[in-house]
C-alpha positions as CSV (number, residue, x, y, z in Angstrom):
1,M,-34.3,-8.8,-2.7
2,V,-32.6,-12.2,-2.9
3,E,-29.7,-12.7,-0.4
4,P,-26.4,-13.5,-2.3
5,R,-25.1,-17.0,-1.7
6,P,-21.7,-17.3,-0.1
7,N,-19.2,-19.9,-0.9
8,D,-19.2,-23.2,1.0
9,E,-16.5,-22.1,3.5
10,S,-18.2,-18.9,4.3
11,T,-21.4,-20.7,4.8
12,E,-19.8,-22.9,7.4
13,L,-18.2,-19.9,9.2
14,I,-21.6,-18.3,9.3
15,R,-23.1,-21.4,10.8
16,D,-20.3,-21.4,13.4
17,A,-21.1,-17.8,14.2
18,Q,-24.7,-18.5,14.8
19,R,-24.0,-21.7,16.8
20,T,-21.4,-20.2,19.1
21,G,-23.2,-16.8,19.5
22,F,-20.2,-14.6,18.7
23,R,-20.0,-11.7,21.2
24,H,-19.0,-9.5,18.2
25,G,-22.4,-8.2,17.5
26,P,-25.6,-10.0,16.9
27,P,-25.1,-13.2,14.8
28,P,-27.7,-12.1,12.2
29,T,-25.6,-8.9,11.5
30,V,-22.4,-11.0,11.2
31,S,-24.2,-13.5,8.9
32,R,-25.6,-10.8,6.6
33,L,-22.3,-9.0,6.5
34,L,-20.4,-12.2,5.6
35,R,-23.0,-13.1,2.9
36,R,-22.6,-9.7,1.3
37,I,-18.8,-9.6,1.5
38,G,-18.5,-13.2,0.2
39,N,-19.9,-11.9,-3.1
40,I,-17.4,-9.1,-3.6
41,P,-15.2,-10.2,-6.5
42,G,-11.8,-11.3,-5.2
43,A,-12.9,-11.5,-1.6
44,V,-12.6,-14.9,0.2
45,I,-14.1,-15.6,3.6
46,S,-11.8,-17.8,5.7
47,E,-10.6,-18.1,9.3
48,G,-8.9,-15.0,10.6
49,A,-5.2,-15.0,11.6
50,F,-5.4,-11.7,13.6
51,H,-8.4,-12.6,15.7
52,P,-10.5,-15.9,16.0
53,G,-13.5,-16.0,13.7
54,P,-14.3,-15.2,10.1
55,A,-12.1,-12.8,8.1
56,V,-11.9,-11.5,4.6
57,W,-8.9,-12.3,2.5
58,I,-7.6,-11.1,-0.8
59,S,-5.3,-13.9,-2.1
60,R,-2.9,-14.4,0.8
61,R,-3.6,-11.1,2.6
62,E,-6.1,-10.7,5.4
63,I,-8.0,-7.4,4.8
64,A,-10.9,-7.5,7.4
65,Y,-11.7,-9.3,10.6
66,L,-13.9,-9.1,13.7
67,S,-12.5,-6.5,16.0
68,H,-11.8,-6.9,19.6
69,R,-14.6,-4.5,20.2
70,D,-18.2,-5.8,19.9
71,G,-20.0,-4.8,16.7
72,W,-16.8,-3.5,14.9
73,W,-14.6,-4.9,12.2
74,D,-10.9,-4.0,11.5
75,V,-10.5,-3.2,7.8
76,R,-7.2,-2.8,5.9
77,L,-8.1,0.1,3.7
78,T,-4.3,1.0,3.2
79,R,-2.4,4.1,4.3
80,Q,-2.7,5.7,0.9
81,V,-6.5,5.4,0.8
82,I,-6.9,6.5,4.4
83,R,-4.7,9.5,3.8
84,S,-6.6,10.5,0.7
85,R,-10.0,10.1,2.5
86,R,-8.9,11.2,6.0
87,T,-11.3,14.2,6.3
88,E,-14.3,12.1,5.2
89,L,-13.3,9.1,7.4
90,K,-12.4,11.2,10.5
91,S,-15.8,12.9,10.5
92,N,-17.8,9.6,10.1
93,P,-19.1,8.3,13.5
94,L,-19.0,4.7,12.1
95,I,-15.2,4.9,11.6
96,M,-12.5,4.7,14.2
97,L,-9.1,5.7,12.8
98,R,-5.9,4.4,14.5
99,T,-3.4,6.8,15.9
100,G,-0.5,7.6,13.7
101,T,-0.3,6.1,10.2
102,S,-1.8,2.7,9.7
103,D,-3.2,0.5,6.9
104,W,-6.1,-0.3,9.2
105,L,-9.2,1.4,10.6
106,E,-12.3,0.1,12.5
107,V,-15.9,0.2,11.2
108,D,-19.1,-0.2,13.0
109,V,-21.0,-3.0,11.3
110,D,-24.5,-1.9,12.4
111,D,-24.7,-0.1,9.1
112,I,-24.2,-3.2,6.9
113,E,-24.3,-1.3,3.6
114,F,-21.6,1.1,4.7
115,A,-19.4,-1.7,6.1
116,V,-19.8,-3.7,2.9
117,S,-18.9,-0.7,0.8
118,L,-15.8,0.0,2.9
119,V,-14.7,-3.7,2.6
120,S,-15.2,-3.4,-1.1
121,D,-13.0,-0.4,-1.2
122,A,-10.4,-2.4,0.8
123,V,-10.6,-5.2,-1.7
124,S,-9.9,-2.7,-4.5
125,A,-7.1,-1.0,-2.6
126,N,-5.3,-4.3,-1.8
127,L,-5.9,-6.4,-4.9
128,A,-3.0,-5.1,-6.9
129,T,-0.3,-5.6,-4.2
130,A,-1.6,-8.8,-2.5
131,Q,0.7,-11.9,-3.0
132,P,-1.2,-14.3,-5.4
133,G,-2.6,-17.5,-3.9
134,Q,-5.2,-18.7,-1.5
135,P,-5.5,-17.8,2.2
136,P,-3.0,-19.8,4.3
137,V,-4.0,-23.1,5.9
138,G,-2.3,-25.6,8.1
139,P,1.2,-24.9,9.5
140,E,1.5,-21.6,7.6
141,F,-1.8,-20.4,9.0
142,E,-0.8,-21.4,12.6
143,R,2.6,-19.6,12.2
144,R,0.7,-16.4,11.1
145,R,-1.7,-16.7,14.0
146,R,1.1,-17.1,16.5
147,S,2.9,-14.1,15.1
148,H,-0.1,-11.8,15.7
């Protein structure tokens, strides 16, 4: 199987992950995950506002990023989707649901196929309501990062 080719920015973020040795799981896992996610239509890999490192954006909305826990990613699946799939998600050991209601959950990225499918579901769930445009850069990005 041929590995999908990520866009130039995600390639640079993957190289940074390998160079700096992210503590968020083994770099090869992060690299494979980013390559696969970078090929989901509508998904853009860029710097994360919620947590340093690569993140997945839909237009101007961040929908996935490296979690504070090693080997896990936070994914914005949306409240509506989480509510409709709660039983399935709650019983899955690869998923950590947040307490109360939230747009977010955590996924263990050791199972890359599952993590990619969940991020793909998050892309679909967020696409219709995301503000059009590209991920923020410069002062707007710094403002967002400070507010999180």
